[in-house]
PyMOL CGO cylinders between C-alpha atoms (Angstrom):
from pymol import cmd
from pymol.cgo import CYLINDER

trace = [
    CYLINDER, 0.00, 0.00, 0.01, 1.17, 3.50, -0.67, 0.3, 1, 1, 1, 1, 1, 1,
    CYLINDER, 1.17, 3.50, -0.67, -0.20, 6.97, -0.82, 0.3, 1, 1, 1, 1, 1, 1,
    CYLINDER, -0.20, 6.97, -0.82, -2.19, 9.06, 1.60, 0.3, 1, 1, 1, 1, 1, 1,
    CYLINDER, -2.19, 9.06, 1.60, -5.52, 7.44, 0.80, 0.3, 1, 1, 1, 1, 1, 1,
    CYLINDER, -5.52, 7.44, 0.80, -4.03, 4.00, 1.53, 0.3, 1, 1, 1, 1, 1, 1,
    CYLINDER, -4.03, 4.00, 1.53, -2.69, 5.28, 4.83, 0.3, 1, 1, 1, 1, 1, 1,
    CYLINDER, -2.69, 5.28, 4.83, -6.11, 6.67, 5.67, 0.3, 1, 1, 1, 1, 1, 1,
    CYLINDER, -6.11, 6.67, 5.67, -7.60, 3.26, 4.98, 0.3, 1, 1, 1, 1, 1, 1,
    CYLINDER, -7.60, 3.26, 4.98, -5.01, 1.61, 7.19, 0.3, 1, 1, 1, 1, 1, 1,
    CYLINDER, -5.01, 1.61, 7.19, -5.70, 4.10, 10.00, 0.3, 1, 1, 1, 1, 1, 1,
    CYLINDER, -5.70, 4.10, 10.00, -9.38, 3.15, 9.76, 0.3, 1, 1, 1, 1, 1, 1,
    CYLINDER, -9.38, 3.15, 9.76, -8.53, -0.52, 9.89, 0.3, 1, 1, 1, 1, 1, 1,
    CYLINDER, -8.53, -0.52, 9.89, -6.39, 0.10, 12.97, 0.3, 1, 1, 1, 1, 1, 1,
    CYLINDER, -6.39, 0.10, 12.97, -9.50, 1.18, 14.82, 0.3, 1, 1, 1, 1, 1, 1,
    CYLINDER, -9.50, 1.18, 14.82, -10.45, -1.95, 16.66, 0.3, 1, 1, 1, 1, 1, 1,
    CYLINDER, -10.45, -1.95, 16.66, -12.89, -3.07, 19.34, 0.3, 1, 1, 1, 1, 1, 1,
    CYLINDER, -12.89, -3.07, 19.34, -10.75, -1.96, 22.26, 0.3, 1, 1, 1, 1, 1, 1,
    CYLINDER, -10.75, -1.96, 22.26, -8.56, 1.03, 23.07, 0.3, 1, 1, 1, 1, 1, 1,
    CYLINDER, -8.56, 1.03, 23.07, -5.63, -1.33, 23.73, 0.3, 1, 1, 1, 1, 1, 1,
    CYLINDER, -5.63, -1.33, 23.73, -5.78, -2.75, 20.23, 0.3, 1, 1, 1, 1, 1, 1,
    CYLINDER, -5.78, -2.75, 20.23, -6.23, 0.71, 18.77, 0.3, 1, 1, 1, 1, 1, 1,
    CYLINDER, -6.23, 0.71, 18.77, -3.09, 1.84, 20.59, 0.3, 1, 1, 1, 1, 1, 1,
    CYLINDER, -3.09, 1.84, 20.59, -1.00, -1.15, 19.55, 0.3, 1, 1, 1, 1, 1, 1,
    CYLINDER, -1.00, -1.15, 19.55, -1.94, -1.11, 15.89, 0.3, 1, 1, 1, 1, 1, 1,
    CYLINDER, -1.94, -1.11, 15.89, -1.62, 2.67, 15.58, 0.3, 1, 1, 1, 1, 1, 1,
    CYLINDER, -1.62, 2.67, 15.58, 1.76, 2.56, 17.31, 0.3, 1, 1, 1, 1, 1, 1,
    CYLINDER, 1.76, 2.56, 17.31, 3.09, 0.41, 14.51, 0.3, 1, 1, 1, 1, 1, 1,
    CYLINDER, 3.09, 0.41, 14.51, 1.39, 2.40, 11.75, 0.3, 1, 1, 1, 1, 1, 1,
    CYLINDER, 1.39, 2.40, 11.75, 2.65, 5.73, 13.04, 0.3, 1, 1, 1, 1, 1, 1,
    CYLINDER, 2.65, 5.73, 13.04, 6.18, 4.76, 13.96, 0.3, 1, 1, 1, 1, 1, 1,
    CYLINDER, 6.18, 4.76, 13.96, 7.27, 1.87, 11.76, 0.3, 1, 1, 1, 1, 1, 1,
    CYLINDER, 7.27, 1.87, 11.76, 4.99, 1.21, 8.77, 0.3, 1, 1, 1, 1, 1, 1,
    CYLINDER, 4.99, 1.21, 8.77, 6.44, 3.86, 6.42, 0.3, 1, 1, 1, 1, 1, 1,
    CYLINDER, 6.44, 3.86, 6.42, 9.98, 2.57, 6.85, 0.3, 1, 1, 1, 1, 1, 1,
    CYLINDER, 9.98, 2.57, 6.85, 9.11, -1.14, 6.69, 0.3, 1, 1, 1, 1, 1, 1,
    CYLINDER, 9.11, -1.14, 6.69, 9.80, -3.11, 3.54, 0.3, 1, 1, 1, 1, 1, 1,
    CYLINDER, 9.80, -3.11, 3.54, 6.96, -4.27, 1.37, 0.3, 1, 1, 1, 1, 1, 1,
    CYLINDER, 6.96, -4.27, 1.37, 6.89, -7.76, 2.92, 0.3, 1, 1, 1, 1, 1, 1,
    CYLINDER, 6.89, -7.76, 2.92, 6.54, -6.41, 6.44, 0.3, 1, 1, 1, 1, 1, 1,
    CYLINDER, 6.54, -6.41, 6.44, 3.90, -3.91, 5.34, 0.3, 1, 1, 1, 1, 1, 1,
    CYLINDER, 3.90, -3.91, 5.34, 1.90, -6.82, 3.78, 0.3, 1, 1, 1, 1, 1, 1,
    CYLINDER, 1.90, -6.82, 3.78, 2.29, -8.81, 7.01, 0.3, 1, 1, 1, 1, 1, 1,
    CYLINDER, 2.29, -8.81, 7.01, 0.86, -5.86, 8.94, 0.3, 1, 1, 1, 1, 1, 1,
    CYLINDER, 0.86, -5.86, 8.94, -2.12, -5.64, 6.59, 0.3, 1, 1, 1, 1, 1, 1,
    CYLINDER, -2.12, -5.64, 6.59, -2.66, -9.37, 7.07, 0.3, 1, 1, 1, 1, 1, 1,
    CYLINDER, -2.66, -9.37, 7.07, -2.59, -8.90, 10.85, 0.3, 1, 1, 1, 1, 1, 1,
    CYLINDER, -2.59, -8.90, 10.85, -5.28, -6.26, 10.55, 0.3, 1, 1, 1, 1, 1, 1,
    CYLINDER, -5.28, -6.26, 10.55, -7.46, -8.79, 8.78, 0.3, 1, 1, 1, 1, 1, 1,
    CYLINDER, -7.46, -8.79, 8.78, -7.56, -11.00, 11.90, 0.3, 1, 1, 1, 1, 1, 1,
    CYLINDER, -7.56, -11.00, 11.90, -10.46, -11.00, 14.31, 0.3, 1, 1, 1, 1, 1, 1,
    CYLINDER, -10.46, -11.00, 14.31, -9.88, -8.89, 17.42, 0.3, 1, 1, 1, 1, 1, 1,
    CYLINDER, -9.88, -8.89, 17.42, -9.42, -11.76, 19.91, 0.3, 1, 1, 1, 1, 1, 1,
    CYLINDER, -9.42, -11.76, 19.91, -6.72, -13.41, 17.74, 0.3, 1, 1, 1, 1, 1, 1,
    CYLINDER, -6.72, -13.41, 17.74, -5.01, -10.09, 17.01, 0.3, 1, 1, 1, 1, 1, 1,
    CYLINDER, -5.01, -10.09, 17.01, -5.03, -9.26, 20.71, 0.3, 1, 1, 1, 1, 1, 1,
    CYLINDER, -5.03, -9.26, 20.71, -3.36, -12.58, 21.61, 0.3, 1, 1, 1, 1, 1, 1,
    CYLINDER, -3.36, -12.58, 21.61, -0.66, -12.00, 19.04, 0.3, 1, 1, 1, 1, 1, 1,
    CYLINDER, -0.66, -12.00, 19.04, 0.03, -8.36, 19.84, 0.3, 1, 1, 1, 1, 1, 1,
    CYLINDER, 0.03, -8.36, 19.84, 0.08, -8.94, 23.60, 0.3, 1, 1, 1, 1, 1, 1,
    CYLINDER, 0.08, -8.94, 23.60, 2.34, -11.97, 23.13, 0.3, 1, 1, 1, 1, 1, 1,
    CYLINDER, 2.34, -11.97, 23.13, -0.22, -14.34, 24.64, 0.3, 1, 1, 1, 1, 1, 1,
    CYLINDER, -0.22, -14.34, 24.64, 0.07, -16.43, 21.42, 0.3, 1, 1, 1, 1, 1, 1,
    CYLINDER, 0.07, -16.43, 21.42, 3.41, -17.41, 20.01, 0.3, 1, 1, 1, 1, 1, 1,
    CYLINDER, 3.41, -17.41, 20.01, 3.89, -16.95, 16.31, 0.3, 1, 1, 1, 1, 1, 1,
    CYLINDER, 3.89, -16.95, 16.31, 6.66, -18.36, 14.17, 0.3, 1, 1, 1, 1, 1, 1,
    CYLINDER, 6.66, -18.36, 14.17, 6.39, -15.96, 11.21, 0.3, 1, 1, 1, 1, 1, 1,
    CYLINDER, 6.39, -15.96, 11.21, 9.49, -13.76, 11.49, 0.3, 1, 1, 1, 1, 1, 1,
    CYLINDER, 9.49, -13.76, 11.49, 7.68, -10.79, 9.96, 0.3, 1, 1, 1, 1, 1, 1,
    CYLINDER, 7.68, -10.79, 9.96, 4.91, -10.93, 12.55, 0.3, 1, 1, 1, 1, 1, 1,
    CYLINDER, 4.91, -10.93, 12.55, 7.49, -11.35, 15.31, 0.3, 1, 1, 1, 1, 1, 1,
    CYLINDER, 7.49, -11.35, 15.31, 9.32, -8.25, 13.99, 0.3, 1, 1, 1, 1, 1, 1,
    CYLINDER, 9.32, -8.25, 13.99, 6.10, -6.23, 13.99, 0.3, 1, 1, 1, 1, 1, 1,
    CYLINDER, 6.10, -6.23, 13.99, 5.22, -7.30, 17.55, 0.3, 1, 1, 1, 1, 1, 1,
    CYLINDER, 5.22, -7.30, 17.55, 8.76, -6.53, 18.73, 0.3, 1, 1, 1, 1, 1, 1,
    CYLINDER, 8.76, -6.53, 18.73, 8.63, -3.08, 17.16, 0.3, 1, 1, 1, 1, 1, 1,
    CYLINDER, 8.63, -3.08, 17.16, 5.27, -2.36, 18.74, 0.3, 1, 1, 1, 1, 1, 1,
    CYLINDER, 5.27, -2.36, 18.74, 6.67, -3.24, 22.17, 0.3, 1, 1, 1, 1, 1, 1,
    CYLINDER, 6.67, -3.24, 22.17, 9.97, -1.35, 21.62, 0.3, 1, 1, 1, 1, 1, 1,
    CYLINDER, 9.97, -1.35, 21.62, 8.40, 2.02, 22.42, 0.3, 1, 1, 1, 1, 1, 1,
]
cmd.load_cgo(trace, "trace")
């Protein structure tokens, strides 16, 4: 995804069912998405397609994932 309209769409998709998920997804979008490579950006978009309970488990590290791109995203989110 690229361009301001795509970023607006991603911002909208970052709005989730809880404030905690909103905060975590927006943290990545605002601080890391623009500098991520295309593969990591696609992995983030795929994460946003998950249902809230599954996304919450992944982003709060309650569920282990083996995909290195997802691990990198989660690590970046928790780095700030």
